[in-house]
C-alpha positions as a Markdown table, in Angstrom:
| # | Residue | x | y | z |
|---|---|---|---|---|
| 1 | Unk | 0.0 | 0.0 | 0.0 |
| 2 | Unk | 1.3 | 3.5 | -0.9 |
| 3 | Unk | 0.3 | 6.6 | 1.0 |
| 4 | Unk | 0.7 | 9.9 | -0.7 |
| 5 | Unk | 1.4 | 13.0 | 1.5 |
| 6 | Unk | 0.8 | 16.4 | 0.0 |
| 7 | Unk | 2.7 | 19.4 | 1.2 |
| 8 | Unk | 0.8 | 22.0 | 3.2 |
| 9 | Unk | -0.2 | 25.2 | 1.3 |
| 10 | Unk | -0.1 | 28.6 | 2.8 |
| 11 | Unk | -3.7 | 29.7 | 3.6 |
| 12 | Unk | -4.8 | 33.2 | 2.9 |
| 13 | Unk | -4.1 | 35.6 | 5.7 |
| 14 | Unk | -1.7 | 33.5 | 7.8 |
| 15 | Unk | 1.6 | 31.8 | 7.6 |
| 16 | Unk | 2.4 | 28.1 | 7.9 |
| 17 | Unk | 3.2 | 26.8 | 11.4 |
| 18 | Unk | 6.7 | 25.6 | 12.2 |
| 19 | Unk | 5.4 | 22.0 | 12.2 |
| 20 | Unk | 3.8 | 22.4 | 8.8 |
| 21 | Unk | 7.1 | 23.9 | 7.4 |
| 22 | Unk | 9.0 | 21.0 | 8.9 |
| 23 | Unk | 6.7 | 18.5 | 7.3 |
| 24 | Unk | 7.0 | 20.3 | 3.9 |
| 25 | Unk | 10.8 | 20.0 | 4.1 |
| 26 | Unk | 10.5 | 16.2 | 4.9 |
| 27 | Unk | 8.1 | 15.6 | 2.1 |
| 28 | Unk | 10.1 | 17.6 | -0.5 |
| 29 | Unk | 13.3 | 15.7 | 0.5 |
| 30 | Unk | 11.5 | 12.4 | -0.2 |
| 31 | Unk | 10.0 | 13.7 | -3.4 |
| 32 | Unk | 13.3 | 14.8 | -4.8 |
| 33 | Unk | 14.8 | 11.3 | -4.3 |
| 34 | Unk | 11.7 | 9.7 | -6.0 |
| 35 | Unk | 11.8 | 12.1 | -8.9 |
| 36 | Unk | 15.5 | 11.5 | -9.4 |
| 37 | Unk | 14.9 | 7.7 | -9.5 |
| 38 | Unk | 12.1 | 8.1 | -12.0 |
| 39 | Unk | 14.3 | 10.4 | -14.1 |
| 40 | Unk | 17.1 | 7.9 | -14.1 |
| 41 | Unk | 14.9 | 5.0 | -15.3 |
| 42 | Unk | 13.5 | 7.3 | -18.0 |
| 43 | Unk | 17.0 | 7.5 | -19.5 |
| 44 | Unk | 16.2 | 4.2 | -21.1 |
| 45 | Unk | 14.4 | 5.2 | -24.3 |
| 46 | Unk | 12.1 | 2.1 | -24.2 |
| 47 | Unk | 10.6 | 3.5 | -20.9 |
| 48 | Unk | 10.2 | 7.1 | -21.9 |
| 49 | Unk | 8.9 | 6.6 | -25.4 |
| 50 | Unk | 5.5 | 5.1 | -26.5 |
| 51 | Unk | 5.6 | 1.4 | -26.2 |
| 52 | Unk | 3.7 | -0.2 | -29.0 |
| 53 | Unk | 4.4 | -3.9 | -28.3 |
| 54 | Unk | 1.1 | -5.7 | -27.4 |
| 55 | Unk | 2.6 | -8.8 | -25.9 |
| 56 | Unk | 0.9 | -9.4 | -22.6 |
| 57 | Unk | 3.1 | -8.5 | -19.6 |
| 58 | Unk | 6.1 | -7.3 | -21.7 |
| 59 | Unk | 5.7 | -3.7 | -20.6 |
| 60 | Unk | 6.0 | -4.8 | -16.9 |
| 61 | Unk | 9.1 | -6.8 | -17.7 |
| 62 | Unk | 10.7 | -3.9 | -19.6 |
| 63 | Unk | 10.1 | -1.7 | -16.5 |
| 64 | Unk | 11.5 | -4.3 | -14.1 |
| 65 | Unk | 14.6 | -4.7 | -16.3 |
| 66 | Unk | 15.1 | -0.9 | -16.6 |
| 67 | Unk | 14.7 | -0.4 | -12.9 |
| 68 | Unk | 17.2 | -3.2 | -12.3 |
| 69 | Unk | 19.7 | -1.7 | -14.7 |
| 70 | Unk | 19.3 | 1.7 | -13.0 |
| 71 | Unk | 19.8 | 0.2 | -9.6 |
| 72 | Unk | 22.9 | -1.6 | -10.8 |
| 73 | Unk | 24.2 | 1.7 | -12.2 |
| 74 | Unk | 23.7 | 3.4 | -8.9 |
| 75 | Unk | 25.4 | 0.6 | -6.9 |
| 76 | Unk | 28.4 | 0.4 | -9.3 |
| 77 | Unk | 29.1 | 4.1 | -9.5 |
């Protein structure tokens, strides 16, 4: 199960509390790591371009292999 946390927005007429600012910093730090991981996987053209192959389950395999290759790249560098 995945839980998505949205950052707090500044309401009209008042500032965010220190707690809300702290949570926003935590959320943004996690978001940056996730976005960098997605960006790294998208370096593989087969993931970022339109995938026209209709073979059942092949798109999932391509994503698994791309993620595995990106993880290998991160571990070896």
